[in-house]
N, C-alpha and C positions, 0 to 999 in steps of 0.2 A: 474470225478465229482469233482468240486472245493470246496476244505474245506473254507467256509466263514469266519470261525473264525480265520483263519490264513491270511486273506486279510487285508494289512495295509489300516487303513483309512486315506484318504489324507485331512489334514486339511489346508483349503485355507486361514485361518485368518493368517496376518501376525504381526510381531513385529515391530512397526513403530518406527524409530528414525528420530527425527526432530532436524537437527544439524544447531545452530544457535548462533550467539553472545548474551550474556545477555542483551545488550542493546536494543535488539528487542522487548522483553516481555513485557515492559511498554506500547509499541506501539500496540502490539498484543492484550491487554487486552481490547483495546476499537474498535478494527477493526472486520468488518464482517468477516474477514479471519478466526477467532477465531470459529465461527459458524460450518465452513467447517471442521475444526480440531477435533471438539468436536464430530461432526457426525462420524467421522473416528476412533476416540478412541474406540467410544461405539461398532462399527461395528468390530474391530480387536482385537487380543489377548492382545496388551498392546500397549501404545504409549507414548514415554519417550521424553521429551526435554533434549537435551544433550548441555551443553556449551561449545562453541569452543574459549573461551577466553585464556585459557592456551595453546591451540593448535596452536594458531597463530604464526608468526614471525613479530614482537617481540610479545610476550605474553602480556596479560592484566588482570588485576584483575577484577573479575565481578562475581556475584552469580545469577543464575536463581530465579526470583520470581514467586510464584504460581500465573498462570492464570485459574486453574480450577482443581476441584478434581479428573476428569476423567483421568487426566495426571500423569505420573511420573517424575521426575527430577534428573539429574546427572550432576555433575560439576567435570570433570576430571581434575587432576592437571598436567598430563602429558600423552603423547601417550600411555605408557607403561599402565597406568591405563584404559585409553580408550580401550584398546585392550583387557585387561583382562576382563571388562565390555561386549564387543561384544562376547567373548567366550562363553559366558553362555546364548547366545541367538540364536533362531532358526528362519529361514525363515525372515531375516531381510530386511526391505526395508527403504531407507534413502531418507527423504525429505531434499532436499538441500536448506537452507536458506543462503547461504555464498555469499559474495560478490568475484567477479573474480579480486581481486586484489594480488599484490606480497604476502601481508602477509597471504594468505590463500594456497599459491602453495604447500608446504609441506603438508598441511593437504589434499589437493587433490590428492597428489601424493600417500599418505597413503590410501585414498579411493580406489585408483585404485589397489593397491596391494591386498587389501581385496576384491576387486571385486563385492561389494554390488551392487544391482541395485538402481538407484537413480531417482529421479521425481523432478519435480519444479513445484508448483503451483503459478500462478500468474494471477487470474481471478478477480480481485477485480473489474475492469471495469474503472480504472481510466486513464487519458491519461499521457503519460510519454513524457514530451516535451525536447527538445535538450537542457541541461543546459547551453550550450555555446552560447546559444542566448543571455544570460544574462550578459556575462563576456567581459570585455574589454580585448585586447590581451595586459597583463602584465605578472608580476610574478606569480601571482595566476593563471591566465588563463594556463600557461606554467606547473606550479605545478600540476594541475589538469589533464592536458594532459599526463603527464607521469605518473602520480600514479592511473589514472582510466583508461583513454583510452588505453594506451599502454599495460598494463597486460592484459586488456579484449582481445585485438587481439591476444596476446600471449597465452592466455589461449585456446581461439578458436583452433589455430594452434597446441598446444600440444595434445587438445583432438582428433584432426584430424591424429595425429601421433601415438596415442594410449598411450601417456604418461600419460594423465588424462582420465578417464573414461567419456564416452559420458551418457549425461542425457537420460533416457529412454523415458521420454515423458515431456513435458512441457504443462500444462493446461491452457488454456487462455480464456478469454470471448470476446476479441477483435476480430473482424472479420478480420481487415486489417492484423494483424499479422497472422491470422489463413491462409488467403487467399493468402497472400504473399508468406507464405512458401509453401504451396501446389502447387503453380504456378511454384515451381522449378522442374527441371528434377530429376530423380531418382539418377543421378550421383553426383548432387549438394547436394542432400540430404545425401547421404551417406558420401560423402568425404569433403563437406565444410559446416558442420552445427554442432553446439555444442548440438543440440538436434537429436534424432533418429526420432522423430515424434513430432507433435503439435496437441494437441486435443482440439476442442472447446467445452466449457461447460458454464453453467450458470454462472452468478457472484454470489459471496458469499452473495449479499444482498438478493436473493431469500430465503436463508436460515436464515439469522437474522431476516427477516420480515415475516416468514411464521405463526407466533403466530397471532391469530386474536385477541387477548387479547391487543395486542399494541395500547395504547392510544394515539390518534392523536388530538391535537388542534391548536390553533392560538392565544396563549398568549403572544408572546414574538418576539422583533425584535433581531435578532441572528446574532453577528458578529464573523467570524472566523478571529480571528486577526493574522496577520504574524509578526514574530520576526524580525525585520530589519537586525539585526546582524547575522541571521542563515545563515550558509553556506560562509560566507565571501565573497558574490559575487563581491562587489566592495568597495572602500572606501567611507564611509559616514561620513558626518560631523554632530556633535550634534544639530547644528542650523538647519540644513535641517530634522533632525529626529524630533526635538521638532516641526517645522512647519506642519510636516506631522501629528503628533497627535493632534495639535490644529485644523486643518481643520477636521480630522476625528471625533473628539469629537464634533464639531459643526454639522456635518452631522448626528451624532446619535442625538443630541438633536432636530434637525430640524424634523426627523423622528417620533421622540418621540411624539413631539407636534402634528404633523399631524394625526397620527394614535392612539395615546392614549394607546401604547402599553408598557410593561416593556422593558428593555434592558438587554440581557445578552452577556457576552465577553466569548467567549472559545476559549482556547488555545490548541495547541499540547502538548502532554505529555513532550516532550523534552524541552520545552521553560520553561525560568524564570519566575514565576508567579510573583516576587516582582517587575521585569520591568513592566510588563504589569498592575499590582494594582497602580504603580506610574502613568503611562500614561492614567490610566483612573479611575481618583478618585472619580468620580460620579456613578459608576458603579461596580457590582459585577463581578471579573473574576472568571471563572471556569476552573479547568483541569480534565479530566476523565470523564467530563459530556456532551461532544459534541452531542452524539447521543441523548439523554435525551432532551436537549433543541431544537435540530433539530425537533423532533417529535412535539414539543409544539410550533414550529415558525410559525408566520405569515409570515415573510420575514426574508431571511438569506443573510447576505452580506459577501462577500469574497474577497480576493487577489488571491490566488492561493493555493487551499486545496483540497487533494483528499475526504476530508469529506463532500464535497459539494455534494458528490454522494448520501449521505442519502437524501438531500434535493430534488434531482432530482428523485430519486427511489420513493419518497413520493409525489412527484408532488407539491412542495412547491415553492413559489415564490423565485425567486434568483435575485441578484443583485451583480454583479462584480463592484470593486472599482478600478479606475485607479489613480495612485500616482506616481507623477515625481521622489518621492524617490526609487520607485521600477521599474524604468526603465531600461532595460539593454541595451547591446550593440545592440541588432537588436529587441527587444520585449518587451512589458511591460508584468508583470506577469499577469494582468487581460486578457491578450489575449488567454491563454492557452485553457481555456473553452469557451470563448466567441466566439473564430473563429471555434469553431466546433458546439455549441449549438444555436449560435446567440441570446444569452440572453442579457438583457438590462445591460448596464453599467452605471457608473457616474463618473465624474472627481472630485478629491477632490479640495475644494475650500475654501475660507474664507466666502463666502456668498451663499445661496442656495435658489432658487426660485422654489418651487415644487408644481405644480398644483396636488391636491390630486386625483381627478377623472380620468385625463389623465395619470397620474403616474402608478395609480393602473391597468387601463386598459392596458396599455403597459406589464405590468408584467405578468398579466393573460394570455394575448394572447400569451406570449412566452411558457407557460407550454406545448402547443402542440407540440411543438419540442422536449420534450423530448422522445417521442415514439420512434423517430429515433435514438437518442442516444442511448437509451436502447437495441435497436435492434443490432446496430454497435458495441457497446462496452460492452454491460452487458449481452449479450447471452439470450435476451428475448423470442427469437425463440426456444430456445433448451428447450424439453421437461421436462427431469428430473435434480433435482438439482445436482449440481456439486460433492457432497460426495458420491453421487450413482454411477456416472460414473467413478471417481477417485478409488472408492474403487473396482470396478468390475476389472478395469484395475490392480489395485495392486494384485489381487487375481490370475490373470493369469501369473503375473511373476514368 
């Protein structure tokens, strides 16, 4: 007869470590990604953000900023301190939020030695365009090739050789990525992939907007502006930048007069707000409020921003802006989403002649295209929320 008092209870809850540079948290604070992480934190024993800045080569200075009370935060100053921190943990699972660049290689070797299982969550639902479409072949192009693409290929090779630990699972809402992986032979999956498996889940958007109290309105024309100097894609002349914003302000003025709506300018958390306030003297510029204004948008204008997914998810009217300033070597920034969704776009000009009725009709007709996008890139056909799928997988590790 079994003495049940001596049978050890298996605790399926894990201690989750989210390993990330400190620079990612300000972005995470306004991302739907946070809703999934919050759900995981509530489901498991603990959830700690660990700052990788001092673990990189060369090391960087940075401190994690709080994004929620459900989480813990740890800023190790050395590998020794990080190792001591890990010794006090049980049933660890690492959520890997590290770039596969040379600066992280020492940390990836450390994780291989510790042998903790790792997962990667990338189910936002955005489109990752090839950044090289926007580069001319110059020093900047070659620099990115050597610092981004080359280490990524080496990282894949080192994982195949067992020097880096393979990712247990990558969670995606993009059917293209999921189907491409599953078409591979078992041999190619085992020996020529950085991931052991790819699992299709719902986009994080289904978790951030699962609250029926979300107030949706049509009060604003919202511009998701793009900082032209971000990423140093190409050489820009001050005269061209000034002309770009002259045309853009005229477009906003025209739309405001036609539709009698307030204008709201929203920018990425990493963009310099002083620059945008200078180029938009008539309008208020907002940081960390993109989601708020999209929920209240009559129309959302954008160049290339993953934040447009909020508008798509909420079936808002969207209009992509084509600018000569943001014309890359092979593609314009506006093409990233337009080529997939077939949404309306407009060229920046000095004068605009817009027929209100026809313009609005075209925008409204394009909304029906969103359903295809949600199925293809946001996992709308998956029944349960991503946190449920991810948590169930974690508990089995």
